[in-house]
N, C-alpha and C positions, 0 to 999 in steps of 0.2 A: 469467533466474532472478530478477531483481529484482522481478518481478510476482507470483511464486508464493507463496501462503500455505501453511502446514502446521499440522497439529494432532497432538499426541502420542496415539497409539492406546492406549498403556498408562498414560499419565499424564493423567488428566482435568484439563482446564484448562490444558494446556500448548500455547500457540500461538506461532508465530514464522514469519518468512519462511523459505522452504526453504533459503536461503543462510545462515541463522543471523544472527548479529549483525554480521558484517563488521568485525571489530576492526581489520583492516589499513587501513581507510579512515576509521576513527572520527575525528570532529572536522574533517574536510576539507570537509564540506558537499556531498559528491558522491554519497552513498549514495541509492539509490532507495527512498523510503519506502513505495511502493505494496504491496510484499509484507507489510510490517508492518501497514499499514492494512487490507489484505484479511484478514490473520490476526485482527485485532481484530473484523472483520465475522463471521468464523467463530465467534469467542468469543461474540459477541452472539447468533448463531443457535443454536449447539449447546450452549453451557454455560448461557446465560441465557434462552433461549427468546424472544429479542426479534427475531423474523423480519422485521418491518417496518423496524426500525431497521437491521438488517443489510443489508436490500435497499437502503435509502437510502445506506448507505456504498458498497455495490457499484456503485450507479448513479453516485454522485459520482466514483468512480475512472474509470469508463467515460466519463463526460461529459468529464472533464479530458483524457483520452487522445484522445477524439474531436475535441477542440478543438485537438489538435496539440501539446500540451505533453509534454515528455519530459525525463527526466534524461539526462545524457551517456551512460550505459551503454546506452540504447536509442534514442538520437536518430539520425535520419538527415537528409539534406538537406531543408530546408524546415520542419523541426520547430522549435518554440519551446523551445530548451534552457533548463533551469532547474535550480536546486540543490535540495537536500534540503528545506530550510525552505520555499522557495517552492512546491515541489510539494505539500507537506503543507498549506500555506495554501490553495492552489487547490482541493484536495480538500475541505478543511473548509468553504470558502465555497460549494462546489457541493452540499453536503448540504442538502436542502430541508426 
């Protein structure tokens, strides 16, 4: 669930990860930011018409995951486990 973005069908401009804001783990540095990041890509694409920019964000998330980085919620043996901030930084750095 940490990877899935969503958009409000009846509320234009409402984007969030499908799991919501995860208040139960707020401030612990363990939330997976990928759903939020991919929701922002949806906003770029569908609300702002910035398709190239949205594609760059999508590619950056994919690149980081292909490099084996994972937050604890989706990590398996051999993955490079990382926290919320580190994962966000990796994705930001991967945007070309």
